[in-house]
DORO-494081 format. One line per field, with one value per residue: residue in one letter; y, x, z of N, C-alpha, C in turn. Coordinates in steps of 0.001 Angstrom, whole numbers, plus 500000, padded with zeros to 6 digits. Layout:
REM residues N
residuo = c(A; ...)
n_py = c(Y; ...)
n_px = c(X; ...)
n_pz = c(Z; ...)
ca_py = c(Y; ...)
ca_px = c(X; ...)
ca_pz = c(Z; ...)
c_py = c(Y; ...)
c_px = c(X; ...)
c_pz = c(Z; ...)
This chain:
REM residues 96
residuo = c(M; Q; T; G; M; N; S; Q; H; P; Q; R; R; G; L; L; Y; R; S; V; K; H; M; S; N; L; P; Q; I; S; T; M; P; P; P; W; W; R; T; S; W; F; G; Y; I; A; S; V; L; I; I; G; A; L; L; L; V; D; R; I; D; Q; Y; F; P; S; V; P; I; F; V; G; A; P; F; V; L; I; S; I; L; M; A; L; V; W; G; I; G; P; A; L; F; A; I; V)
n_py = c(562054; 562273; 561760; 561589; 563728; 562345; 559818; 560269; 561283; 559518; 559875; 562324; 562896; 563929; 565890; 565016; 562348; 561312; 561695; 560107; 557653; 557420; 557303; 554867; 553059; 553184; 551690; 550124; 551577; 550317; 550594; 551032; 550273; 552882; 553469; 552355; 554543; 556585; 556249; 557037; 556434; 556381; 559040; 560273; 559398; 560506; 563192; 563683; 563194; 565071; 567570; 567450; 567521; 570082; 571627; 571076; 572244; 574854; 575362; 575169; 577286; 579453; 579986; 581342; 584643; 586452; 588120; 587494; 587003; 585379; 583526; 581534; 580431; 578012; 576014; 576373; 575865; 573165; 572013; 572488; 571013; 568457; 568151; 568032; 565692; 563589; 564050; 565532; 564763; 563920; 566436; 568240; 567077; 567628; 570378; 570814)
n_px = c(142621; 139605; 136307; 132858; 130322; 128127; 129067; 130574; 128744; 126186; 123611; 122794; 120960; 119312; 116264; 114311; 115071; 114628; 111852; 110810; 111763; 110382; 107746; 107770; 107521; 104924; 101673; 099965; 097161; 094059; 091764; 088332; 085134; 082662; 079961; 076538; 074806; 076391; 076924; 076763; 074382; 072459; 072594; 071402; 068756; 068240; 068455; 066163; 064194; 064837; 064732; 062065; 060861; 061666; 060301; 057686; 057690; 058098; 055692; 053865; 054788; 053959; 051386; 051524; 051733; 054516; 057670; 059461; 062652; 064967; 064581; 065623; 067628; 067481; 067485; 069945; 071695; 071095; 071929; 074687; 075309; 074638; 076552; 078843; 078431; 077546; 078748; 079466; 077717; 075031; 074504; 074382; 072245; 070242; 070111; 069173)
n_pz = c(651070; 650514; 651193; 650205; 651667; 652569; 653186; 655438; 657242; 657615; 658565; 657692; 655316; 652313; 652293; 650510; 650107; 652673; 652955; 650896; 651691; 654092; 653136; 651834; 653837; 654665; 654961; 652216; 650657; 649995; 647316; 647419; 646012; 645579; 647946; 647397; 647317; 646462; 643814; 640292; 638908; 640920; 641562; 639354; 639674; 642192; 641550; 640015; 641962; 643991; 642670; 641900; 644440; 645228; 643327; 644124; 646682; 645870; 644498; 646621; 648125; 646649; 647412; 649779; 650966; 650162; 649696; 646852; 647125; 646826; 644437; 642706; 644229; 645904; 643916; 642655; 644782; 645327; 642926; 643045; 645341; 644433; 642436; 643991; 645485; 643708; 641233; 637994; 635956; 636999; 638158; 635978; 634699; 636541; 636310; 633745)
ca_py = c(561074; 562881; 561041; 562450; 564090; 561334; 558678; 560636; 561477; 558839; 560333; 563569; 562665; 564994; 565859; 564187; 560955; 560906; 561630; 558932; 556496; 557339; 556894; 553463; 552252; 553302; 550587; 550433; 551818; 549684; 551391; 550302; 550947; 553748; 552847; 552410; 555852; 557541; 555929; 558055; 556092; 556846; 560491; 560657; 559181; 561497; 564518; 563795; 563279; 566321; 568688; 567335; 568021; 571536; 572197; 570981; 573289; 576136; 575520; 575441; 578611; 580473; 580285; 582210; 585957; 586787; 588796; 586519; 587580; 584378; 582580; 580413; 580011; 576589; 575172; 576490; 575162; 571724; 571620; 572459; 569862; 567239; 568045; 567615; 564327; 562586; 564341; 566536; 564230; 564162; 567872; 568811; 566529; 568365; 571750; 570773)
ca_px = c(141602; 138363; 135118; 131672; 129777; 127169; 129753; 131022; 127557; 125095; 122304; 122476; 120495; 118442; 114866; 113589; 115397; 113965; 110404; 110532; 112030; 109280; 106545; 107845; 107164; 103504; 100895; 099269; 095738; 093287; 090616; 087074; 084104; 081831; 078688; 075501; 074180; 077317; 077121; 076151; 073001; 071619; 072588; 070379; 067455; 068105; 068240; 064751; 063410; 065114; 064174; 060619; 060494; 061825; 059191; 056505; 057821; 057912; 054249; 053226; 055225; 053228; 050134; 051791; 052195; 055879; 058451; 060428; 064000; 065879; 063705; 066370; 068728; 067464; 067837; 071386; 072369; 070924; 072796; 076063; 075398; 074641; 077858; 079835; 078194; 077412; 079526; 078983; 076624; 073739; 074281; 073913; 070911; 069332; 069967; 068358)
ca_pz = c(650840; 650930; 650717; 650168; 652958; 652989; 653773; 656773; 658070; 656913; 659026; 656995; 653943; 651847; 652715; 649554; 650385; 653910; 652772; 650074; 652546; 655040; 652418; 651450; 654996; 654920; 654378; 650975; 650837; 648929; 646885; 647461; 645212; 646408; 648353; 646361; 647259; 645852; 642404; 639422; 638555; 642017; 641461; 638375; 640312; 643259; 640962; 639660; 643191; 644717; 641900; 642031; 645768; 645226; 642566; 644969; 647705; 645185; 644249; 647908; 648555; 645900; 648091; 650922; 650510; 650554; 648672; 646318; 647041; 646278; 643763; 642153; 645111; 646275; 642771; 642455; 645877; 645125; 641807; 643553; 646244; 643623; 641779; 644988; 645958; 642661; 640045; 637051; 635145; 637639; 638390; 634714; 634475; 637422; 635819; 632530)
c_py = c(561621; 562104; 561998; 562694; 563033; 560130; 559000; 560757; 560802; 559299; 561621; 563277; 563813; 564799; 564973; 562703; 560478; 560793; 560425; 557669; 556311; 556847; 555427; 552548; 552303; 552121; 551046; 550574; 551185; 550571; 550500; 551015; 551814; 553019; 553094; 553792; 556923; 557250; 556921; 557715; 556509; 558373; 560991; 560495; 560230; 562885; 564717; 563974; 564608; 567523; 568642; 567842; 569533; 572223; 572154; 572044; 574665; 576402; 575848; 576848; 579730; 580869; 581185; 583558; 586258; 587501; 587806; 587146; 586609; 583270; 581344; 579869; 578546; 575667; 575209; 575726; 573647; 571238; 571541; 571267; 568552; 567055; 567582; 566153; 563319; 562902; 565270; 566044; 564435; 565635; 568557; 568324; 567266; 569783; 571784; 570244)
c_px = c(140282; 137206; 133944; 131102; 128806; 127852; 130266; 129838; 126366; 123715; 121895; 122151; 119588; 117007; 114038; 113837; 114657; 112454; 110020; 110741; 110889; 108009; 106589; 107482; 105676; 102758; 100180; 097782; 094991; 092102; 089386; 086066; 083236; 080563; 077605; 074880; 075107; 077576; 076341; 074711; 072044; 071540; 071552; 068970; 067216; 067867; 066786; 063906; 063612; 064539; 062652; 060135; 060628; 060720; 057887; 056527; 057617; 056439; 053504; 053566; 054488; 051911; 050307; 052292; 053596; 056561; 059487; 061816; 064946; 065060; 064477; 067456; 068647; 067869; 069342; 072139; 072247; 071801; 074245; 076262; 075437; 075959; 078919; 079664; 078243; 078168; 078810; 077795; 075261; 073458; 073795; 072522; 069875; 069111; 069029; 067005)
c_pz = c(651375; 650330; 650755; 651557; 653475; 653602; 655170; 657732; 657389; 657373; 658348; 655536; 653559; 652304; 651795; 649830; 651631; 653721; 651917; 650895; 653545; 654350; 652016; 652616; 655320; 654321; 653116; 651251; 649672; 648581; 646879; 646573; 646127; 646853; 647306; 646242; 646682; 644380; 641536; 639053; 639666; 642019; 640472; 638966; 641394; 642687; 640574; 640919; 643912; 643972; 641933; 643381; 645842; 644430; 643358; 646061; 647080; 644896; 645541; 648381; 647818; 646573; 649307; 650428; 651056; 649389; 648146; 646134; 646342; 645619; 643304; 643049; 645526; 645130; 642484; 643534; 645747; 643975; 642239; 644475; 645467; 642890; 642758; 645391; 644826; 641375; 639085; 636227; 635771; 637916; 637118; 634373; 635321; 636924; 634605; 632864)
């Protein structure tokens, strides 16, 4: 009369069973809408303001004698930052 191994040793369950059992005891996480400054419409407005500020800094920088090594680097970094914060739509809008 041989029974299965699980009936003899109930504490020896598979790793998958234990992880699923553990996850069922976790509280449910409710999703909240993003804050107003993380919405995409604010990203479009911020892209216009940030790119405008960068263009103003670029115009001011032309009056100082310097060697232009990284001319487009600030614009690329701002586009990447905008994609990370507000998504692909405002980032593409900032590039164009």
